[in-house]
mmCIF file of the protein (N, C-alpha, C, O) and its ligand, coordinates in Angstrom:
data_MODEL
# 
_entry.id   MODEL 
# 
loop_
_entity.id 
_entity.type 
_entity.pdbx_number_of_molecules 
1 polymer     1 
2 non-polymer 1 
# 
_entity_poly.entity_id                      1 
_entity_poly.type                           'polypeptide(L)' 
_entity_poly.nstd_linkage                   no 
_entity_poly.nstd_monomer                   no 
_entity_poly.pdbx_seq_one_letter_code       MARILEQVRVARRRVSDGQYGTCVRCTSSIHPERLELRPWLITCTDCASLHRD 
_entity_poly.pdbx_seq_one_letter_code_can   MARILEQVRVARRRVSDGQYGTCVRCTSSIHPERLELRPWLITCTDCASLHRD 
_entity_poly.pdbx_strand_id                 A 
# 
loop_
_entity_poly_seq.entity_id 
_entity_poly_seq.num 
_entity_poly_seq.mon_id 
_entity_poly_seq.hetero 
1 1  MET n 
1 2  ALA n 
1 3  ARG n 
1 4  ILE n 
1 5  LEU n 
1 6  GLU n 
1 7  GLN n 
1 8  VAL n 
1 9  ARG n 
1 10 VAL n 
1 11 ALA n 
1 12 ARG n 
1 13 ARG n 
1 14 ARG n 
1 15 VAL n 
1 16 SER n 
1 17 ASP n 
1 18 GLY n 
1 19 GLN n 
1 20 TYR n 
1 21 GLY n 
1 22 THR n 
1 23 CYS n 
1 24 VAL n 
1 25 ARG n 
1 26 CYS n 
1 27 THR n 
1 28 SER n 
1 29 SER n 
1 30 ILE n 
1 31 HIS n 
1 32 PRO n 
1 33 GLU n 
1 34 ARG n 
1 35 LEU n 
1 36 GLU n 
1 37 LEU n 
1 38 ARG n 
1 39 PRO n 
1 40 TRP n 
1 41 LEU n 
1 42 ILE n 
1 43 THR n 
1 44 CYS n 
1 45 THR n 
1 46 ASP n 
1 47 CYS n 
1 48 ALA n 
1 49 SER n 
1 50 LEU n 
1 51 HIS n 
1 52 ARG n 
1 53 ASP n 
# 
loop_
_struct_asym.id 
_struct_asym.entity_id 
A 1 
B 2 
# 
loop_
_chem_comp.id 
_chem_comp.type 
_chem_comp.mon_nstd_flag 
ALA 'L-peptide linking' y 
ARG 'L-peptide linking' y 
ASP 'L-peptide linking' y 
CYS 'L-peptide linking' y 
GLN 'L-peptide linking' y 
GLU 'L-peptide linking' y 
GLY 'peptide linking'   y 
HIS 'L-peptide linking' y 
ILE 'L-peptide linking' y 
LEU 'L-peptide linking' y 
MET 'L-peptide linking' y 
PRO 'L-peptide linking' y 
SER 'L-peptide linking' y 
THR 'L-peptide linking' y 
TRP 'L-peptide linking' y 
TYR 'L-peptide linking' y 
VAL 'L-peptide linking' y 
ZN  non-polymer         . 
# 
_pdbx_entity_nonpoly.entity_id   2 
_pdbx_entity_nonpoly.name        ? 
_pdbx_entity_nonpoly.comp_id     ZN 
# 
_pdbx_nonpoly_scheme.asym_id         B 
_pdbx_nonpoly_scheme.entity_id       2 
_pdbx_nonpoly_scheme.mon_id          ZN 
_pdbx_nonpoly_scheme.ndb_seq_num     1 
_pdbx_nonpoly_scheme.pdb_seq_num     101 
_pdbx_nonpoly_scheme.auth_seq_num    101 
_pdbx_nonpoly_scheme.pdb_mon_id      ZN 
_pdbx_nonpoly_scheme.auth_mon_id     ZN 
_pdbx_nonpoly_scheme.pdb_strand_id   A 
_pdbx_nonpoly_scheme.pdb_ins_code    . 
# 
loop_
_atom_site.group_PDB 
_atom_site.id 
_atom_site.type_symbol 
_atom_site.label_atom_id 
_atom_site.label_alt_id 
_atom_site.label_comp_id 
_atom_site.label_asym_id 
_atom_site.label_entity_id 
_atom_site.label_seq_id 
_atom_site.pdbx_PDB_ins_code 
_atom_site.Cartn_x 
_atom_site.Cartn_y 
_atom_site.Cartn_z 
_atom_site.occupancy 
_atom_site.B_iso_or_equiv 
_atom_site.pdbx_formal_charge 
_atom_site.auth_seq_id 
_atom_site.auth_comp_id 
_atom_site.auth_asym_id 
_atom_site.auth_atom_id 
_atom_site.pdbx_PDB_model_num 
ATOM   1   N  N  . MET A 1 1  ? -13.788 2.932   -8.820  1.00 0.00 ? 1   MET A N  1 
ATOM   2   C  CA . MET A 1 1  ? -13.790 2.527   -7.452  1.00 0.00 ? 1   MET A CA 1 
ATOM   3   C  C  . MET A 1 1  ? -13.460 1.014   -7.313  1.00 0.00 ? 1   MET A C  1 
ATOM   4   O  O  . MET A 1 1  ? -13.037 0.566   -6.247  1.00 0.00 ? 1   MET A O  1 
ATOM   5   N  N  . ALA A 1 2  ? -13.651 0.266   -8.363  1.00 0.00 ? 2   ALA A N  1 
ATOM   6   C  CA . ALA A 1 2  ? -13.321 -1.171  -8.339  1.00 0.00 ? 2   ALA A CA 1 
ATOM   7   C  C  . ALA A 1 2  ? -11.834 -1.319  -8.108  1.00 0.00 ? 2   ALA A C  1 
ATOM   8   O  O  . ALA A 1 2  ? -11.399 -2.294  -7.495  1.00 0.00 ? 2   ALA A O  1 
ATOM   9   N  N  . ARG A 1 3  ? -11.071 -0.403  -8.569  1.00 0.00 ? 3   ARG A N  1 
ATOM   10  C  CA . ARG A 1 3  ? -9.639  -0.462  -8.362  1.00 0.00 ? 3   ARG A CA 1 
ATOM   11  C  C  . ARG A 1 3  ? -9.263  -0.406  -6.873  1.00 0.00 ? 3   ARG A C  1 
ATOM   12  O  O  . ARG A 1 3  ? -8.406  -1.153  -6.400  1.00 0.00 ? 3   ARG A O  1 
ATOM   13  N  N  . ILE A 1 4  ? -9.922  0.492   -6.163  1.00 0.00 ? 4   ILE A N  1 
ATOM   14  C  CA . ILE A 1 4  ? -9.616  0.590   -4.739  1.00 0.00 ? 4   ILE A CA 1 
ATOM   15  C  C  . ILE A 1 4  ? -10.068 -0.609  -4.009  1.00 0.00 ? 4   ILE A C  1 
ATOM   16  O  O  . ILE A 1 4  ? -9.368  -1.048  -3.097  1.00 0.00 ? 4   ILE A O  1 
ATOM   17  N  N  . LEU A 1 5  ? -11.179 -1.175  -4.334  1.00 0.00 ? 5   LEU A N  1 
ATOM   18  C  CA . LEU A 1 5  ? -11.608 -2.428  -3.751  1.00 0.00 ? 5   LEU A CA 1 
ATOM   19  C  C  . LEU A 1 5  ? -10.576 -3.536  -3.922  1.00 0.00 ? 5   LEU A C  1 
ATOM   20  O  O  . LEU A 1 5  ? -10.295 -4.307  -3.004  1.00 0.00 ? 5   LEU A O  1 
ATOM   21  N  N  . GLU A 1 6  ? -10.029 -3.585  -5.115  1.00 0.00 ? 6   GLU A N  1 
ATOM   22  C  CA . GLU A 1 6  ? -9.019  -4.585  -5.417  1.00 0.00 ? 6   GLU A CA 1 
ATOM   23  C  C  . GLU A 1 6  ? -7.809  -4.346  -4.510  1.00 0.00 ? 6   GLU A C  1 
ATOM   24  O  O  . GLU A 1 6  ? -7.245  -5.285  -3.948  1.00 0.00 ? 6   GLU A O  1 
ATOM   25  N  N  . GLN A 1 7  ? -7.416  -3.055  -4.377  1.00 0.00 ? 7   GLN A N  1 
ATOM   26  C  CA . GLN A 1 7  ? -6.242  -2.714  -3.541  1.00 0.00 ? 7   GLN A CA 1 
ATOM   27  C  C  . GLN A 1 7  ? -6.536  -3.010  -2.074  1.00 0.00 ? 7   GLN A C  1 
ATOM   28  O  O  . GLN A 1 7  ? -5.624  -3.440  -1.367  1.00 0.00 ? 7   GLN A O  1 
ATOM   29  N  N  . VAL A 1 8  ? -7.714  -2.815  -1.592  1.00 0.00 ? 8   VAL A N  1 
ATOM   30  C  CA . VAL A 1 8  ? -8.046  -3.198  -0.225  1.00 0.00 ? 8   VAL A CA 1 
ATOM   31  C  C  . VAL A 1 8  ? -7.909  -4.686  -0.061  1.00 0.00 ? 8   VAL A C  1 
ATOM   32  O  O  . VAL A 1 8  ? -7.426  -5.152  0.970   1.00 0.00 ? 8   VAL A O  1 
ATOM   33  N  N  . ARG A 1 9  ? -8.317  -5.434  -1.040  1.00 0.00 ? 9   ARG A N  1 
ATOM   34  C  CA . ARG A 1 9  ? -8.174  -6.857  -0.910  1.00 0.00 ? 9   ARG A CA 1 
ATOM   35  C  C  . ARG A 1 9  ? -6.768  -7.279  -0.865  1.00 0.00 ? 9   ARG A C  1 
ATOM   36  O  O  . ARG A 1 9  ? -6.410  -8.178  -0.104  1.00 0.00 ? 9   ARG A O  1 
ATOM   37  N  N  . VAL A 1 10 ? -5.923  -6.641  -1.681  1.00 0.00 ? 10  VAL A N  1 
ATOM   38  C  CA . VAL A 1 10 ? -4.489  -6.952  -1.703  1.00 0.00 ? 10  VAL A CA 1 
ATOM   39  C  C  . VAL A 1 10 ? -3.900  -6.574  -0.355  1.00 0.00 ? 10  VAL A C  1 
ATOM   40  O  O  . VAL A 1 10 ? -3.089  -7.309  0.208   1.00 0.00 ? 10  VAL A O  1 
ATOM   41  N  N  . ALA A 1 11 ? -4.318  -5.410  0.161   1.00 0.00 ? 11  ALA A N  1 
ATOM   42  C  CA . ALA A 1 11 ? -3.760  -4.967  1.438   1.00 0.00 ? 11  ALA A CA 1 
ATOM   43  C  C  . ALA A 1 11 ? -4.137  -5.931  2.572   1.00 0.00 ? 11  ALA A C  1 
ATOM   44  O  O  . ALA A 1 11 ? -3.342  -6.191  3.475   1.00 0.00 ? 11  ALA A O  1 
ATOM   45  N  N  . ARG A 1 12 ? -5.360  -6.449  2.503   1.00 0.00 ? 12  ARG A N  1 
ATOM   46  C  CA . ARG A 1 12 ? -5.813  -7.433  3.533   1.00 0.00 ? 12  ARG A CA 1 
ATOM   47  C  C  . ARG A 1 12 ? -4.949  -8.702  3.495   1.00 0.00 ? 12  ARG A C  1 
ATOM   48  O  O  . ARG A 1 12 ? -4.569  -9.266  4.521   1.00 0.00 ? 12  ARG A O  1 
ATOM   49  N  N  . ARG A 1 13 ? -4.671  -9.100  2.300   1.00 0.00 ? 13  ARG A N  1 
ATOM   50  C  CA . ARG A 1 13 ? -3.827  -10.306 2.139   1.00 0.00 ? 13  ARG A CA 1 
ATOM   51  C  C  . ARG A 1 13 ? -2.435  -10.070 2.667   1.00 0.00 ? 13  ARG A C  1 
ATOM   52  O  O  . ARG A 1 13 ? -1.813  -10.958 3.249   1.00 0.00 ? 13  ARG A O  1 
ATOM   53  N  N  . ARG A 1 14 ? -1.943  -8.830  2.451   1.00 0.00 ? 14  ARG A N  1 
ATOM   54  C  CA . ARG A 1 14 ? -0.633  -8.484  2.956   1.00 0.00 ? 14  ARG A CA 1 
ATOM   55  C  C  . ARG A 1 14 ? -0.592  -8.410  4.501   1.00 0.00 ? 14  ARG A C  1 
ATOM   56  O  O  . ARG A 1 14 ? 0.443   -8.664  5.117   1.00 0.00 ? 14  ARG A O  1 
ATOM   57  N  N  . VAL A 1 15 ? -1.708  -8.068  5.089   1.00 0.00 ? 15  VAL A N  1 
ATOM   58  C  CA . VAL A 1 15 ? -1.774  -8.066  6.552   1.00 0.00 ? 15  VAL A CA 1 
ATOM   59  C  C  . VAL A 1 15 ? -1.538  -9.506  7.049   1.00 0.00 ? 15  VAL A C  1 
ATOM   60  O  O  . VAL A 1 15 ? -0.754  -9.729  7.972   1.00 0.00 ? 15  VAL A O  1 
ATOM   61  N  N  . SER A 1 16 ? -2.211  -10.455 6.439   1.00 0.00 ? 16  SER A N  1 
ATOM   62  C  CA . SER A 1 16 ? -2.048  -11.841 6.881   1.00 0.00 ? 16  SER A CA 1 
ATOM   63  C  C  . SER A 1 16 ? -0.674  -12.405 6.532   1.00 0.00 ? 16  SER A C  1 
ATOM   64  O  O  . SER A 1 16 ? -0.207  -13.349 7.169   1.00 0.00 ? 16  SER A O  1 
ATOM   65  N  N  . ASP A 1 17 ? -0.039  -11.836 5.536   1.00 0.00 ? 17  ASP A N  1 
ATOM   66  C  CA . ASP A 1 17 ? 1.351   -12.218 5.183   1.00 0.00 ? 17  ASP A CA 1 
ATOM   67  C  C  . ASP A 1 17 ? 2.342   -11.487 6.075   1.00 0.00 ? 17  ASP A C  1 
ATOM   68  O  O  . ASP A 1 17 ? 3.527   -11.818 6.047   1.00 0.00 ? 17  ASP A O  1 
ATOM   69  N  N  . GLY A 1 18 ? 1.920   -10.523 6.855   1.00 0.00 ? 18  GLY A N  1 
ATOM   70  C  CA . GLY A 1 18 ? 2.842   -9.758  7.683   1.00 0.00 ? 18  GLY A CA 1 
ATOM   71  C  C  . GLY A 1 18 ? 3.640   -8.744  6.904   1.00 0.00 ? 18  GLY A C  1 
ATOM   72  O  O  . GLY A 1 18 ? 4.675   -8.281  7.383   1.00 0.00 ? 18  GLY A O  1 
ATOM   73  N  N  . GLN A 1 19 ? 3.177   -8.373  5.678   1.00 0.00 ? 19  GLN A N  1 
ATOM   74  C  CA . GLN A 1 19 ? 3.861   -7.395  4.873   1.00 0.00 ? 19  GLN A CA 1 
ATOM   75  C  C  . GLN A 1 19 ? 3.163   -6.092  4.773   1.00 0.00 ? 19  GLN A C  1 
ATOM   76  O  O  . GLN A 1 19 ? 3.587   -5.180  4.063   1.00 0.00 ? 19  GLN A O  1 
ATOM   77  N  N  . TYR A 1 20 ? 2.053   -6.010  5.514   1.00 0.00 ? 20  TYR A N  1 
ATOM   78  C  CA . TYR A 1 20 ? 1.307   -4.785  5.451   1.00 0.00 ? 20  TYR A CA 1 
ATOM   79  C  C  . TYR A 1 20 ? 2.141   -3.607  5.981   1.00 0.00 ? 20  TYR A C  1 
ATOM   80  O  O  . TYR A 1 20 ? 2.842   -3.724  6.986   1.00 0.00 ? 20  TYR A O  1 
ATOM   81  N  N  . GLY A 1 21 ? 2.042   -2.454  5.265   1.00 0.00 ? 21  GLY A N  1 
ATOM   82  C  CA . GLY A 1 21 ? 2.835   -1.293  5.655   1.00 0.00 ? 21  GLY A CA 1 
ATOM   83  C  C  . GLY A 1 21 ? 4.172   -1.245  5.025   1.00 0.00 ? 21  GLY A C  1 
ATOM   84  O  O  . GLY A 1 21 ? 4.944   -0.320  5.275   1.00 0.00 ? 21  GLY A O  1 
ATOM   85  N  N  . THR A 1 22 ? 4.492   -2.261  4.174   1.00 0.00 ? 22  THR A N  1 
ATOM   86  C  CA . THR A 1 22 ? 5.787   -2.322  3.475   1.00 0.00 ? 22  THR A CA 1 
ATOM   87  C  C  . THR A 1 22 ? 5.537   -2.058  1.973   1.00 0.00 ? 22  THR A C  1 
ATOM   88  O  O  . THR A 1 22 ? 4.618   -2.634  1.392   1.00 0.00 ? 22  THR A O  1 
ATOM   89  N  N  . CYS A 1 23 ? 6.334   -1.208  1.360   1.00 0.00 ? 23  CYS A N  1 
ATOM   90  C  CA . CYS A 1 23 ? 6.194   -0.912  -0.057  1.00 0.00 ? 23  CYS A CA 1 
ATOM   91  C  C  . CYS A 1 23 ? 6.464   -2.130  -0.872  1.00 0.00 ? 23  CYS A C  1 
ATOM   92  O  O  . CYS A 1 23 ? 7.440   -2.835  -0.613  1.00 0.00 ? 23  CYS A O  1 
ATOM   93  N  N  . VAL A 1 24 ? 5.644   -2.412  -1.847  1.00 0.00 ? 24  VAL A N  1 
ATOM   94  C  CA . VAL A 1 24 ? 5.782   -3.604  -2.684  1.00 0.00 ? 24  VAL A CA 1 
ATOM   95  C  C  . VAL A 1 24 ? 6.912   -3.441  -3.673  1.00 0.00 ? 24  VAL A C  1 
ATOM   96  O  O  . VAL A 1 24 ? 7.446   -4.415  -4.204  1.00 0.00 ? 24  VAL A O  1 
ATOM   97  N  N  . ARG A 1 25 ? 7.283   -2.133  -3.923  1.00 0.00 ? 25  ARG A N  1 
ATOM   98  C  CA . ARG A 1 25 ? 8.317   -1.910  -4.964  1.00 0.00 ? 25  ARG A CA 1 
ATOM   99  C  C  . ARG A 1 25 ? 9.697   -1.839  -4.368  1.00 0.00 ? 25  ARG A C  1 
ATOM   100 O  O  . ARG A 1 25 ? 10.610  -2.481  -4.887  1.00 0.00 ? 25  ARG A O  1 
ATOM   101 N  N  . CYS A 1 26 ? 9.889   -1.106  -3.326  1.00 0.00 ? 26  CYS A N  1 
ATOM   102 C  CA . CYS A 1 26 ? 11.216  -0.949  -2.783  1.00 0.00 ? 26  CYS A CA 1 
ATOM   103 C  C  . CYS A 1 26 ? 11.401  -1.539  -1.384  1.00 0.00 ? 26  CYS A C  1 
ATOM   104 O  O  . CYS A 1 26 ? 12.494  -1.498  -0.819  1.00 0.00 ? 26  CYS A O  1 
ATOM   105 N  N  . THR A 1 27 ? 10.322  -2.083  -0.841  1.00 0.00 ? 27  THR A N  1 
ATOM   106 C  CA . THR A 1 27 ? 10.267  -2.748  0.509   1.00 0.00 ? 27  THR A CA 1 
ATOM   107 C  C  . THR A 1 27 ? 10.603  -1.812  1.666   1.00 0.00 ? 27  THR A C  1 
ATOM   108 O  O  . THR A 1 27 ? 10.842  -2.282  2.779   1.00 0.00 ? 27  THR A O  1 
ATOM   109 N  N  . SER A 1 28 ? 10.626  -0.508  1.433   1.00 0.00 ? 28  SER A N  1 
ATOM   110 C  CA . SER A 1 28 ? 10.772  0.379   2.584   1.00 0.00 ? 28  SER A CA 1 
ATOM   111 C  C  . SER A 1 28 ? 9.355   0.533   3.231   1.00 0.00 ? 28  SER A C  1 
ATOM   112 O  O  . SER A 1 28 ? 8.342   0.224   2.603   1.00 0.00 ? 28  SER A O  1 
ATOM   113 N  N  . SER A 1 29 ? 9.322   1.006   4.465   1.00 0.00 ? 29  SER A N  1 
ATOM   114 C  CA . SER A 1 29 ? 8.079   1.060   5.171   1.00 0.00 ? 29  SER A CA 1 
ATOM   115 C  C  . SER A 1 29 ? 7.224   2.270   4.766   1.00 0.00 ? 29  SER A C  1 
ATOM   116 O  O  . SER A 1 29 ? 7.762   3.352   4.532   1.00 0.00 ? 29  SER A O  1 
ATOM   117 N  N  . ILE A 1 30 ? 5.952   2.102   4.685   1.00 0.00 ? 30  ILE A N  1 
ATOM   118 C  CA . ILE A 1 30 ? 5.025   3.169   4.339   1.00 0.00 ? 30  ILE A CA 1 
ATOM   119 C  C  . ILE A 1 30 ? 4.678   3.934   5.568   1.00 0.00 ? 30  ILE A C  1 
ATOM   120 O  O  . ILE A 1 30 ? 4.429   3.336   6.614   1.00 0.00 ? 30  ILE A O  1 
ATOM   121 N  N  . HIS A 1 31 ? 4.650   5.235   5.486   1.00 0.00 ? 31  HIS A N  1 
ATOM   122 C  CA . HIS A 1 31 ? 4.392   6.030   6.657   1.00 0.00 ? 31  HIS A CA 1 
ATOM   123 C  C  . HIS A 1 31 ? 2.980   5.722   7.262   1.00 0.00 ? 31  HIS A C  1 
ATOM   124 O  O  . HIS A 1 31 ? 1.976   5.753   6.551   1.00 0.00 ? 31  HIS A O  1 
ATOM   125 N  N  . PRO A 1 32 ? 2.937   5.436   8.539   1.00 0.00 ? 32  PRO A N  1 
ATOM   126 C  CA . PRO A 1 32 ? 1.674   5.015   9.186   1.00 0.00 ? 32  PRO A CA 1 
ATOM   127 C  C  . PRO A 1 32 ? 0.558   6.066   8.988   1.00 0.00 ? 32  PRO A C  1 
ATOM   128 O  O  . PRO A 1 32 ? -0.608  5.680   8.901   1.00 0.00 ? 32  PRO A O  1 
ATOM   129 N  N  . GLU A 1 33 ? 0.863   7.355   8.914   1.00 0.00 ? 33  GLU A N  1 
ATOM   130 C  CA . GLU A 1 33 ? -0.139  8.340   8.699   1.00 0.00 ? 33  GLU A CA 1 
ATOM   131 C  C  . GLU A 1 33 ? -0.799  8.221   7.320   1.00 0.00 ? 33  GLU A C  1 
ATOM   132 O  O  . GLU A 1 33 ? -1.991  8.473   7.146   1.00 0.00 ? 33  GLU A O  1 
ATOM   133 N  N  . ARG A 1 34 ? 0.036   7.823   6.349   1.00 0.00 ? 34  ARG A N  1 
ATOM   134 C  CA . ARG A 1 34 ? -0.542  7.595   4.978   1.00 0.00 ? 34  ARG A CA 1 
ATOM   135 C  C  . ARG A 1 34 ? -1.452  6.402   5.023   1.00 0.00 ? 34  ARG A C  1 
ATOM   136 O  O  . ARG A 1 34 ? -2.523  6.404   4.417   1.00 0.00 ? 34  ARG A O  1 
ATOM   137 N  N  . LEU A 1 35 ? -1.024  5.359   5.752   1.00 0.00 ? 35  LEU A N  1 
ATOM   138 C  CA . LEU A 1 35 ? -1.857  4.153   5.809   1.00 0.00 ? 35  LEU A CA 1 
ATOM   139 C  C  . LEU A 1 35 ? -3.146  4.391   6.529   1.00 0.00 ? 35  LEU A C  1 
ATOM   140 O  O  . LEU A 1 35 ? -4.142  3.730   6.237   1.00 0.00 ? 35  LEU A O  1 
ATOM   141 N  N  . GLU A 1 36 ? -3.168  5.346   7.494   1.00 0.00 ? 36  GLU A N  1 
ATOM   142 C  CA . GLU A 1 36 ? -4.390  5.645   8.193   1.00 0.00 ? 36  GLU A CA 1 
ATOM   143 C  C  . GLU A 1 36 ? -5.380  6.317   7.250   1.00 0.00 ? 36  GLU A C  1 
ATOM   144 O  O  . GLU A 1 36 ? -6.584  6.066   7.284   1.00 0.00 ? 36  GLU A O  1 
ATOM   145 N  N  . LEU A 1 37 ? -4.810  7.198   6.391   1.00 0.00 ? 37  LEU A N  1 
ATOM   146 C  CA . LEU A 1 37 ? -5.670  7.904   5.414   1.00 0.00 ? 37  LEU A CA 1 
ATOM   147 C  C  . LEU A 1 37 ? -6.122  6.975   4.311   1.00 0.00 ? 37  LEU A C  1 
ATOM   148 O  O  . LEU A 1 37 ? -7.271  7.005   3.870   1.00 0.00 ? 37  LEU A O  1 
ATOM   149 N  N  . ARG A 1 38 ? -5.174  6.137   3.871   1.00 0.00 ? 38  ARG A N  1 
ATOM   150 C  CA . ARG A 1 38 ? -5.462  5.215   2.719   1.00 0.00 ? 38  ARG A CA 1 
ATOM   151 C  C  . ARG A 1 38 ? -4.915  3.858   3.014   1.00 0.00 ? 38  ARG A C  1 
ATOM   152 O  O  . ARG A 1 38 ? -3.802  3.522   2.609   1.00 0.00 ? 38  ARG A O  1 
ATOM   153 N  N  . PRO A 1 39 ? -5.707  3.056   3.735   1.00 0.00 ? 39  PRO A N  1 
ATOM   154 C  CA . PRO A 1 39 ? -5.249  1.725   4.198   1.00 0.00 ? 39  PRO A CA 1 
ATOM   155 C  C  . PRO A 1 39 ? -4.922  0.777   3.073   1.00 0.00 ? 39  PRO A C  1 
ATOM   156 O  O  . PRO A 1 39 ? -4.298  -0.262  3.290   1.00 0.00 ? 39  PRO A O  1 
ATOM   157 N  N  . TRP A 1 40 ? -5.331  1.120   1.893   1.00 0.00 ? 40  TRP A N  1 
ATOM   158 C  CA . TRP A 1 40 ? -5.110  0.162   0.778   1.00 0.00 ? 40  TRP A CA 1 
ATOM   159 C  C  . TRP A 1 40 ? -3.759  0.412   0.090   1.00 0.00 ? 40  TRP A C  1 
ATOM   160 O  O  . TRP A 1 40 ? -3.412  -0.288  -0.861  1.00 0.00 ? 40  TRP A O  1 
ATOM   161 N  N  . LEU A 1 41 ? -3.005  1.396   0.563   1.00 0.00 ? 41  LEU A N  1 
ATOM   162 C  CA . LEU A 1 41 ? -1.755  1.724   -0.075  1.00 0.00 ? 41  LEU A CA 1 
ATOM   163 C  C  . LEU A 1 41 ? -0.779  0.543   0.001   1.00 0.00 ? 41  LEU A C  1 
ATOM   164 O  O  . LEU A 1 41 ? -0.695  -0.127  1.030   1.00 0.00 ? 41  LEU A O  1 
ATOM   165 N  N  . ILE A 1 42 ? -0.054  0.294   -1.070  1.00 0.00 ? 42  ILE A N  1 
ATOM   166 C  CA . ILE A 1 42 ? 0.921   -0.807  -1.095  1.00 0.00 ? 42  ILE A CA 1 
ATOM   167 C  C  . ILE A 1 42 ? 2.313   -0.294  -1.522  1.00 0.00 ? 42  ILE A C  1 
ATOM   168 O  O  . ILE A 1 42 ? 3.284   -1.049  -1.568  1.00 0.00 ? 42  ILE A O  1 
ATOM   169 N  N  . THR A 1 43 ? 2.373   0.994   -1.827  1.00 0.00 ? 43  THR A N  1 
ATOM   170 C  CA . THR A 1 43 ? 3.664   1.578   -2.142  1.00 0.00 ? 43  THR A CA 1 
ATOM   171 C  C  . THR A 1 43 ? 3.985   2.802   -1.319  1.00 0.00 ? 43  THR A C  1 
ATOM   172 O  O  . THR A 1 43 ? 3.067   3.468   -0.841  1.00 0.00 ? 43  THR A O  1 
ATOM   173 N  N  . CYS A 1 44 ? 5.253   3.128   -1.134  1.00 0.00 ? 44  CYS A N  1 
ATOM   174 C  CA . CYS A 1 44 ? 5.675   4.312   -0.369  1.00 0.00 ? 44  CYS A CA 1 
ATOM   175 C  C  . CYS A 1 44 ? 5.448   5.575   -1.206  1.00 0.00 ? 44  CYS A C  1 
ATOM   176 O  O  . CYS A 1 44 ? 5.092   5.505   -2.382  1.00 0.00 ? 44  CYS A O  1 
ATOM   177 N  N  . THR A 1 45 ? 5.664   6.733   -0.566  1.00 0.00 ? 45  THR A N  1 
ATOM   178 C  CA . THR A 1 45 ? 5.461   7.974   -1.195  1.00 0.00 ? 45  THR A CA 1 
ATOM   179 C  C  . THR A 1 45 ? 6.301   8.075   -2.480  1.00 0.00 ? 45  THR A C  1 
ATOM   180 O  O  . THR A 1 45 ? 5.800   8.479   -3.529  1.00 0.00 ? 45  THR A O  1 
ATOM   181 N  N  . ASP A 1 46 ? 7.547   7.712   -2.380  1.00 0.00 ? 46  ASP A N  1 
ATOM   182 C  CA . ASP A 1 46 ? 8.473   7.796   -3.525  1.00 0.00 ? 46  ASP A CA 1 
ATOM   183 C  C  . ASP A 1 46 ? 7.976   6.985   -4.714  1.00 0.00 ? 46  ASP A C  1 
ATOM   184 O  O  . ASP A 1 46 ? 7.852   7.497   -5.826  1.00 0.00 ? 46  ASP A O  1 
ATOM   185 N  N  . CYS A 1 47 ? 7.701   5.740   -4.462  1.00 0.00 ? 47  CYS A N  1 
ATOM   186 C  CA . CYS A 1 47 ? 7.229   4.890   -5.550  1.00 0.00 ? 47  CYS A CA 1 
ATOM   187 C  C  . CYS A 1 47 ? 5.885   5.300   -6.106  1.00 0.00 ? 47  CYS A C  1 
ATOM   188 O  O  . CYS A 1 47 ? 5.638   5.189   -7.307  1.00 0.00 ? 47  CYS A O  1 
ATOM   189 N  N  . ALA A 1 48 ? 5.019   5.773   -5.232  1.00 0.00 ? 48  ALA A N  1 
ATOM   190 C  CA . ALA A 1 48 ? 3.684   6.245   -5.697  1.00 0.00 ? 48  ALA A CA 1 
ATOM   191 C  C  . ALA A 1 48 ? 3.859   7.400   -6.653  1.00 0.00 ? 48  ALA A C  1 
ATOM   192 O  O  . ALA A 1 48 ? 3.152   7.477   -7.658  1.00 0.00 ? 48  ALA A O  1 
ATOM   193 N  N  . SER A 1 49 ? 4.777   8.295   -6.370  1.00 0.00 ? 49  SER A N  1 
ATOM   194 C  CA . SER A 1 49 ? 4.978   9.471   -7.245  1.00 0.00 ? 49  SER A CA 1 
ATOM   195 C  C  . SER A 1 49 ? 5.717   9.059   -8.539  1.00 0.00 ? 49  SER A C  1 
ATOM   196 O  O  . SER A 1 49 ? 5.514   9.662   -9.593  1.00 0.00 ? 49  SER A O  1 
ATOM   197 N  N  . LEU A 1 50 ? 6.575   8.026   -8.444  1.00 0.00 ? 50  LEU A N  1 
ATOM   198 C  CA . LEU A 1 50 ? 7.287   7.598   -9.622  1.00 0.00 ? 50  LEU A CA 1 
ATOM   199 C  C  . LEU A 1 50 ? 6.385   6.834   -10.574 1.00 0.00 ? 50  LEU A C  1 
ATOM   200 O  O  . LEU A 1 50 ? 6.474   6.942   -11.797 1.00 0.00 ? 50  LEU A O  1 
ATOM   201 N  N  . HIS A 1 51 ? 5.504   6.051   -9.944  1.00 0.00 ? 51  HIS A N  1 
ATOM   202 C  CA . HIS A 1 51 ? 4.663   5.166   -10.762 1.00 0.00 ? 51  HIS A CA 1 
ATOM   203 C  C  . HIS A 1 51 ? 3.220   5.512   -10.495 1.00 0.00 ? 51  HIS A C  1 
ATOM   204 O  O  . HIS A 1 51 ? 2.494   4.709   -9.909  1.00 0.00 ? 51  HIS A O  1 
ATOM   205 N  N  . ARG A 1 52 ? 2.790   6.668   -10.903 1.00 0.00 ? 52  ARG A N  1 
ATOM   206 C  CA . ARG A 1 52 ? 1.445   7.087   -10.709 1.00 0.00 ? 52  ARG A CA 1 
ATOM   207 C  C  . ARG A 1 52 ? 0.551   6.360   -11.723 1.00 0.00 ? 52  ARG A C  1 
ATOM   208 O  O  . ARG A 1 52 ? 0.681   6.527   -12.936 1.00 0.00 ? 52  ARG A O  1 
ATOM   209 N  N  . ASP A 1 53 ? -0.336  5.569   -11.188 1.00 0.00 ? 53  ASP A N  1 
ATOM   210 C  CA . ASP A 1 53 ? -1.209  4.817   -12.133 1.00 0.00 ? 53  ASP A CA 1 
ATOM   211 C  C  . ASP A 1 53 ? -2.623  4.792   -11.692 1.00 0.00 ? 53  ASP A C  1 
ATOM   212 O  O  . ASP A 1 53 ? -3.470  4.208   -12.368 1.00 0.00 ? 53  ASP A O  1 
HETATM 213 ZN ZN . ZN  B 2 .  ? 8.714   2.284   -2.432  1.00 0.00 2 101 ZN  A ZN 1 
# 
């Protein structure tokens, strides 16, 4: 669960940077519904499935 907390922190920082909702890998936008379910997401569906970690 520490990992999720870290991702939430990263997501919050990205909100202040104005990059929230944008994939960190390919810079395409992340679907708002996914963000609602998992606000800590920083990658889009494609990148998440390519780089499952
Ligand atoms: Zn992506």
